[in-house]
C-alpha positions as CSV (number, residue, x, y, z in Angstrom):
1,M,0.0,0.0,0.0
2,S,1.6,3.3,-1.1
3,R,1.0,7.0,-1.8
4,S,4.1,7.7,-3.9
5,A,4.2,11.5,-3.6
6,H,4.4,13.3,-0.3
7,P,6.3,16.4,0.4
8,A,7.5,15.2,3.8
9,G,9.3,12.4,2.0
10,P,8.8,8.6,1.3
11,R,8.5,7.4,4.9
12,H,5.3,9.3,5.2
13,A,3.9,8.0,1.8
14,D,4.3,4.3,2.8
15,V,1.7,3.6,5.2
16,L,2.9,0.1,6.0
17,P,6.5,-0.2,4.7
18,E,7.5,-3.8,4.2
19,G,10.0,-5.2,6.9
20,H,10.2,-1.9,8.5
21,Y,9.0,-3.3,11.9
22,T,9.5,-6.7,13.6
23,A,6.8,-8.8,15.0
24,P,5.5,-7.9,18.5
25,A,7.4,-9.2,21.6
26,A,5.9,-12.4,23.3
27,D,4.9,-10.0,26.3
28,L,4.7,-6.4,26.0
29,N,5.0,-5.9,29.6
30,V,8.6,-7.2,29.7
31,L,11.2,-4.6,29.5
32,D,14.3,-5.6,27.8
33,P,17.4,-4.6,29.8
34,K,19.4,-4.1,26.8
35,V,17.4,-0.9,25.9
36,W,16.4,0.4,29.5
37,A,18.6,1.9,32.1
38,Q,20.1,-0.2,34.9
39,T,17.6,0.3,37.6
40,V,14.4,0.5,35.4
41,T,12.2,-2.2,36.7
42,R,8.5,-3.1,36.6
43,T,7.1,-3.3,40.0
44,E,4.6,-5.7,41.5
45,S,1.8,-3.2,40.9
46,G,2.5,-3.2,37.3
47,S,3.9,0.2,36.9
48,V,7.6,1.0,36.1
49,S,10.0,2.6,38.4
50,V,13.6,4.1,38.0
51,G,16.0,4.5,41.0
52,G,13.2,3.1,43.2
53,I,10.6,5.8,42.2
54,D,7.4,5.0,40.5
55,V,6.9,6.7,37.1
56,A,3.4,7.9,38.2
57,T,5.0,9.7,41.3
58,L,7.6,11.1,38.9
59,A,5.0,12.5,36.5
60,E,3.0,13.9,39.2
61,E,6.0,15.8,40.7
62,F,7.9,16.9,37.4
63,G,5.1,16.7,34.8
64,T,5.5,15.3,31.3
65,P,7.2,15.2,28.8
66,A,10.3,14.9,30.9
67,Y,13.7,13.0,30.5
68,F,14.7,10.8,33.5
69,V,18.4,10.0,34.0
70,D,19.3,6.9,36.0
71,E,22.4,8.4,37.8
72,T,23.5,5.1,39.1
73,D,23.6,3.8,35.5
74,F,25.4,6.9,34.1
75,R,28.2,6.6,36.8
76,A,28.5,2.9,36.3
77,R,29.0,3.3,32.5
78,A,31.5,6.2,32.9
79,R,33.3,4.0,35.5
80,A,33.3,1.1,33.1
81,W,35.0,3.1,30.2
82,R,37.5,4.5,32.6
83,T,38.3,1.1,33.9
84,A,38.5,-0.6,30.5
85,F,41.0,1.8,29.2
86,G,43.0,2.1,32.3
87,H,45.7,4.5,33.0
88,D,47.7,4.4,29.9
89,A,44.8,5.9,27.8
90,D,42.3,8.7,28.0
91,V,38.6,8.7,28.0
92,F,37.0,12.0,27.0
93,Y,33.0,12.3,27.4
94,A,31.6,13.7,24.2
95,G,29.7,16.8,25.8
96,K,27.5,17.2,22.6
97,A,25.6,13.9,23.6
98,F,24.3,15.7,26.7
99,L,25.9,18.2,28.9
100,S,24.9,19.9,32.2
101,R,26.7,21.1,35.2
102,A,25.6,18.0,37.3
103,V,26.9,15.8,34.4
104,V,30.2,17.5,34.5
105,R,30.6,16.9,38.1
106,W,29.7,13.1,37.7
107,L,32.5,12.9,35.1
108,D,35.0,14.7,37.2
109,E,34.2,12.4,40.1
110,E,34.4,9.3,38.0
111,G,37.8,10.4,36.5
112,L,36.8,11.0,32.9
113,N,38.0,14.1,30.7
114,L,35.5,16.0,28.7
115,D,35.4,16.9,24.9
116,V,33.6,20.2,24.2
117,C,32.6,21.8,20.8
118,S,31.4,25.2,21.7
119,G,32.0,28.3,23.9
120,G,28.8,27.3,25.7
121,E,29.9,23.9,26.4
122,L,33.2,25.1,27.5
123,A,31.6,27.6,29.9
124,T,29.3,24.8,31.3
125,A,32.3,22.6,31.9
126,L,34.3,25.3,33.8
127,S,31.4,26.5,35.8
128,A,31.0,23.1,37.2
129,G,34.7,22.7,38.1
130,M,36.1,20.6,35.4
131,P,39.8,21.2,35.3
132,A,40.7,23.0,32.1
133,E,43.6,20.8,31.4
134,R,41.3,17.8,31.1
135,I,39.1,19.5,28.4
136,A,39.6,19.0,24.7
137,F,38.0,21.6,22.3
138,H,36.5,20.6,19.1
139,G,34.6,22.0,16.2
140,N,35.0,22.8,12.6
141,N,34.7,26.5,12.8
142,K,35.7,27.8,16.3
143,S,35.3,31.5,16.5
144,V,38.3,33.9,17.5
145,A,36.4,34.4,20.9
146,E,36.1,30.6,21.5
147,I,39.7,29.9,20.8
148,T,41.1,32.9,22.9
149,Q,38.8,31.6,25.8
150,A,40.2,28.1,25.4
151,V,43.8,29.3,25.2
152,E,43.4,31.7,28.3
153,V,41.9,29.1,30.6
154,G,44.4,26.5,29.4
155,V,42.4,23.6,27.8
156,G,44.4,20.4,27.4
157,R,44.1,20.3,23.8
158,I,42.5,22.0,20.8
159,V,41.6,19.9,17.9
160,L,42.6,21.7,14.7
161,D,40.0,21.2,11.8
162,S,41.4,23.3,8.9
163,F,44.5,25.1,7.6
164,Q,43.0,28.4,8.7
165,E,42.4,27.1,12.2
166,I,46.2,26.1,12.3
167,V,47.3,29.7,11.7
168,R,44.4,31.2,13.8
169,V,45.2,29.1,17.1
170,A,48.8,29.7,16.7
171,H,48.5,33.3,16.5
172,I,46.1,33.6,19.3
173,A,48.3,31.4,21.6
174,Q,51.5,33.3,20.6
175,S,49.6,36.7,21.2
176,L,48.8,35.4,24.9
177,G,52.3,34.1,25.4
178,K,51.2,30.5,25.4
179,R,52.1,27.3,23.5
180,Q,48.8,25.5,23.0
181,R,48.7,21.7,22.8
182,V,46.8,20.6,19.7
183,Q,45.9,17.7,17.6
184,I,45.0,17.6,13.9
185,R,41.8,16.0,12.9
186,V,42.3,14.1,9.7
187,T,39.6,12.4,7.5
188,V,41.0,9.0,6.7
189,G,38.5,7.9,3.9
190,V,36.6,5.6,6.1
191,E,32.8,5.6,5.9
192,A,31.3,3.9,8.9
193,H,28.2,1.8,8.2
194,T,25.9,4.4,9.5
195,H,23.3,7.1,8.3
196,E,24.8,9.4,5.7
197,F,24.4,12.4,7.9
198,I,26.3,10.9,10.7
199,A,29.2,9.3,8.7
200,T,32.0,11.8,9.2
201,A,35.4,10.3,7.8
202,H,34.7,10.1,4.1
203,E,36.2,13.0,2.3
204,D,33.1,14.8,0.9
205,Q,32.1,16.4,4.3
206,K,33.0,19.5,6.5
207,F,35.1,17.9,9.1
208,G,38.8,17.5,9.3
209,I,41.7,17.6,6.9
210,A,41.8,14.9,4.3
211,L,44.6,12.3,4.4
212,A,44.4,12.1,0.7
213,D,46.5,14.2,-1.7
214,G,49.2,14.9,1.1
215,Q,46.9,17.5,2.7
216,A,47.1,16.0,6.3
217,A,51.0,15.7,5.9
218,E,51.1,19.4,4.9
219,A,48.9,20.3,7.8
220,V,51.3,18.6,10.2
221,R,54.2,20.3,8.6
222,R,52.7,23.9,9.1
223,A,51.7,23.1,12.7
224,L,55.2,21.9,13.5
225,T,56.8,25.1,12.3
226,L,54.5,27.4,14.5
227,D,55.8,28.6,17.7
228,G,52.3,28.9,19.3
229,L,51.5,25.1,18.8
230,E,52.6,21.9,20.5
231,L,51.5,19.2,18.2
232,I,50.8,16.2,20.3
233,G,48.8,13.9,18.0
234,I,46.4,13.0,15.4
235,H,42.7,12.7,15.7
236,S,40.3,10.6,13.7
237,H,36.5,10.1,13.9
238,I,34.7,7.8,11.5
239,G,31.1,8.2,12.4
240,S,28.2,7.5,14.9
241,Q,26.1,4.6,16.2
242,I,28.8,2.1,15.0
243,F,28.7,-1.6,15.9
244,D,31.4,-3.0,13.7
245,M,35.2,-2.5,14.7
246,A,36.3,-3.0,11.0
247,G,36.3,0.7,10.3
248,F,38.4,1.5,13.3
249,E,40.8,-1.0,12.1
250,V,41.3,0.6,8.8
251,A,41.1,4.2,10.2
252,A,44.0,3.1,12.8
253,R,46.1,1.7,9.9
254,R,45.9,4.9,7.9
255,V,46.5,7.2,10.8
256,V,49.5,5.1,11.9
257,S,50.8,5.3,8.4
258,L,50.6,9.0,8.7
259,L,52.4,8.8,11.9
260,A,55.3,6.9,10.4
261,Q,55.5,9.4,7.5
262,I,55.7,12.3,10.1
263,R,58.6,10.3,11.9
264,D,60.5,9.8,8.5
265,E,60.2,13.5,7.2
266,H,60.3,15.4,10.4
267,G,62.2,13.3,12.8
268,V,59.1,13.4,15.3
269,E,57.1,10.6,16.8
270,L,53.8,12.1,18.0
271,P,52.8,10.7,21.3
272,E,49.1,10.6,20.9
273,I,46.4,9.2,18.7
274,D,42.6,10.1,19.2
275,L,40.2,7.5,17.5
276,G,37.2,9.4,18.5
277,G,33.8,8.1,19.5
278,G,30.9,6.9,17.7
279,L,30.2,3.5,19.4
280,G,26.7,2.4,19.0
281,I,24.0,1.7,21.8
282,A,20.9,-0.4,21.8
283,Y,17.8,1.5,20.6
284,T,15.8,-1.6,20.1
285,S,16.3,-5.3,21.0
286,D,17.8,-5.9,17.6
287,D,20.8,-3.7,18.4
288,D,23.8,-5.6,19.7
289,P,26.5,-3.0,21.0
290,R,29.9,-3.9,22.4
291,E,31.0,-3.5,26.0
292,P,33.6,-1.0,26.8
293,H,36.2,-3.6,27.9
294,E,35.6,-5.3,24.4
295,I,36.1,-2.1,22.7
296,A,39.4,-1.2,24.7
297,K,40.8,-4.4,24.0
298,A,40.2,-4.3,20.2
299,L,41.2,-0.9,19.7
300,G,44.5,-1.4,21.9
301,E,45.3,-4.6,19.8
302,I,44.6,-2.6,16.5
303,V,47.0,0.4,17.3
304,T,49.6,-2.0,18.9
305,R,49.7,-4.2,15.8
306,E,50.0,-1.3,13.2
307,C,52.7,0.5,15.3
308,E,54.8,-2.7,15.6
309,A,54.5,-3.1,11.8
310,A,55.6,0.5,11.2
311,R,58.2,0.2,13.9
312,L,56.8,3.1,15.9
313,R,56.3,3.4,19.5
314,T,52.7,2.8,20.4
315,P,51.0,6.2,21.2
316,R,48.8,7.0,24.1
317,I,45.1,6.3,22.9
318,S,42.2,8.6,23.4
319,V,38.6,7.8,22.9
320,E,35.4,10.0,23.0
321,P,32.2,8.1,24.0
322,G,29.2,10.3,24.5
323,R,26.1,8.5,23.4
324,A,27.7,5.2,24.7
325,I,27.7,6.6,28.3
326,V,24.8,8.8,28.5
327,G,22.4,7.3,25.7
328,P,21.1,4.3,27.5
329,T,20.9,6.0,30.9
330,A,17.7,7.8,30.2
331,F,14.2,7.7,29.0
332,T,11.6,10.1,28.0
333,L,8.1,10.0,29.8
334,Y,5.0,11.0,27.9
335,E,1.4,11.1,28.7
336,V,-1.0,9.8,25.8
337,G,-3.3,12.5,24.7
338,T,-5.2,10.8,21.7
339,V,-5.3,7.3,20.2
340,K,-6.6,7.5,16.6
341,P,-7.0,3.9,14.8
342,L,-6.7,3.9,10.9
343,E,-8.6,0.8,10.0
344,G,-6.3,-1.7,8.1
345,L,-3.3,0.5,8.7
346,R,-2.1,1.5,12.2
347,T,-2.9,3.4,15.2
348,Y,-1.5,7.0,15.7
349,V,-0.8,7.6,19.4
350,S,-0.3,11.3,20.1
351,V,1.8,12.2,23.1
352,D,2.4,15.6,24.8
353,G,5.9,16.0,23.3
354,G,7.4,15.3,20.0
355,M,10.0,16.4,17.6
356,S,10.9,19.5,19.9
357,D,12.0,16.8,22.5
358,N,13.3,14.3,20.1
359,I,14.2,15.4,16.6
360,R,16.4,12.4,15.9
361,T,13.5,10.4,14.2
362,A,12.8,13.2,11.8
363,L,16.3,14.1,11.1
364,Y,18.1,10.6,11.0
365,D,15.2,8.2,10.4
366,A,16.2,6.8,13.9
367,E,14.4,4.0,15.4
368,Y,13.2,3.8,19.1
369,S,11.3,1.4,21.3
370,V,8.4,2.4,23.5
371,A,6.6,0.7,26.4
372,L,3.3,1.3,28.5
373,V,4.8,2.1,31.8
374,S,2.0,3.3,34.1
375,R,0.4,-0.2,34.1
376,T,0.6,-3.7,32.8
377,S,-1.8,-5.0,30.1
378,E,-2.9,-8.4,28.8
379,A,-4.5,-6.8,25.7
380,E,-3.5,-7.9,22.1
381,P,-0.7,-5.9,20.6
382,M,-1.5,-3.2,18.0
383,L,0.9,-1.6,15.6
384,V,1.2,2.0,16.5
385,R,3.1,5.2,15.5
386,V,3.9,7.3,18.3
387,V,3.5,11.1,17.3
388,G,3.9,14.5,18.7
389,K,1.6,17.4,19.1
390,H,3.4,19.7,16.6
391,C,2.0,21.2,13.3
392,E,4.2,19.0,11.2
393,S,3.5,15.7,9.4
394,G,7.1,14.5,10.2
395,D,6.5,14.9,14.0
396,I,7.3,11.2,14.7
397,V,8.8,9.9,17.9
398,V,8.6,6.1,17.2
399,K,7.8,5.1,13.7
400,D,6.6,1.6,14.1
401,A,6.1,-0.3,17.4
402,F,3.6,-2.3,19.2
403,L,1.6,-1.3,22.4
404,P,-1.4,-2.8,24.1
405,S,-4.7,-2.4,22.2
406,D,-6.3,-1.1,25.4
407,L,-4.0,2.1,25.5
408,A,-6.0,5.0,26.5
409,P,-5.7,8.8,26.9
410,G,-3.9,9.3,30.2
411,D,-1.6,6.3,30.1
412,L,2.0,7.0,30.6
413,I,4.5,5.6,28.0
414,A,8.1,5.9,28.0
415,V,10.9,5.9,25.2
416,P,14.1,4.3,26.3
417,A,17.8,5.3,25.3
418,T,17.1,9.1,24.8
419,G,19.8,10.3,27.0
420,A,22.0,11.4,24.2
421,Y,21.2,14.2,21.7
422,C,17.5,14.5,22.5
423,R,17.8,17.2,25.1
424,S,20.9,18.7,23.3
425,M,19.0,19.0,20.2
426,A,15.6,20.0,21.7
427,S,13.9,23.2,20.3
428,N,11.0,25.6,20.8
429,Y,9.2,24.7,17.7
430,N,5.7,25.9,18.0
431,H,7.0,27.8,21.1
432,A,7.0,24.3,22.9
433,L,8.7,24.5,26.2
434,R,11.8,22.3,26.6
435,P,11.5,19.4,29.1
436,P,13.5,19.1,32.2
437,V,16.1,16.6,32.9
438,V,15.5,14.8,36.2
439,A,18.3,12.7,37.9
440,V,17.1,9.6,39.8
441,R,19.2,7.8,42.4
442,D,18.5,5.6,45.4
443,G,14.9,6.7,45.8
444,E,15.6,10.3,45.4
445,A,14.9,12.5,42.3
446,R,16.2,16.1,41.5
447,V,16.0,18.4,38.6
448,I,19.4,19.0,37.0
449,V,17.9,21.0,34.1
450,R,14.7,22.8,34.8
451,R,11.7,22.8,32.4
452,E,11.4,26.0,30.5
453,T,8.5,28.3,31.2
454,E,6.4,30.9,29.1
455,E,8.3,33.4,31.0
456,D,11.8,32.2,29.6
457,L,10.4,32.5,26.1
458,L,8.9,35.8,26.4
459,R,12.0,37.2,28.2
460,L,14.1,36.4,25.0
461,D,11.4,38.3,22.9
462,V,12.4,42.0,23.3
463,G,9.4,43.1,21.2
């Protein structure tokens, strides 16, 4: 069944796309631990709790929609990454996934470093007490003001993304009487098996300096000649939501080859290599992410093997998990507003949020799970599309899923694995108020990012 032309794109024209969804789970009341945070459980009464607090209680106190973060799970995942890589490597949490002052403090306490990519993220990190030397500053077009701020406070590294930026950072550092530690981001021609818009290592995109045609080698040569810079290593990032390590192997081989070329041409062995982030998480039961210890072992073996072949000392490895830490630790809680069956097609379930709190489905065609969490149900499963309240046909939260057929207005449903990018990319479309972020731990819940108010919106509108 198809309606072939639709201005919002083909996924809105195909009413029931073949093979786009799997069969319903045997029991819709069971929560797959692969996609839900560590302390999320279904209680004897049938409702769901996180950190020992029932979702109905959370909804009553904090309202819906709202993001709830399992702090115990966040800390455990951060600790697992730190432990897996040990003291001979660096773990930088990618702040773009989700950043707040509470998160910065958790990272600091768990021994992780922090990667930021804007002046606002840097300000958040510093205001929460993250030592500047444990911060890396990223981005493809850093402003003069951002670079100046980063150099002044003494960030541990700035990742250079273009020839212009090499000169710009060097000039600012020299004018401030400093020598800034930097890495050069190279694009190594590896396209991870991921969505086109989040694959970042092929040449035809905005990030980095291409390894091809000697461009990266020339960038290294220039950086080594400038007094304001201390070149400490090469940075590579091949994409996002990656499950296969093969791309990292090819990328590492090409980066190590560049390190060998630098040694041969300049007599310098750079001490560090950053392989970026992008490791995938489970959004649905079909996803099969790797554990941090598996990733650490695989990356360590890849780099060591390639360096031995090139007769190089093995450099210190850095990685940048963001989504892999915060993504699985949170869920978004919604209240059902309307249930609209379309006979022979599917049922549209409208919730009190939408693309303003989760743009990823519309932007990346992302897939999510969903569950009825305020009660259990023995009703037959029905195919649903969970949609928001915005004036936009692409306002989809979960494209295809199964919920109990007795679902009704007022029920609470939750979408897991929304810790990464959902709040970071949230908007005020239709003048929606961005939801709060609530941390839950050991029977206590506290707001770490408050809900926006209409006064917040009007305060920015100067008339």
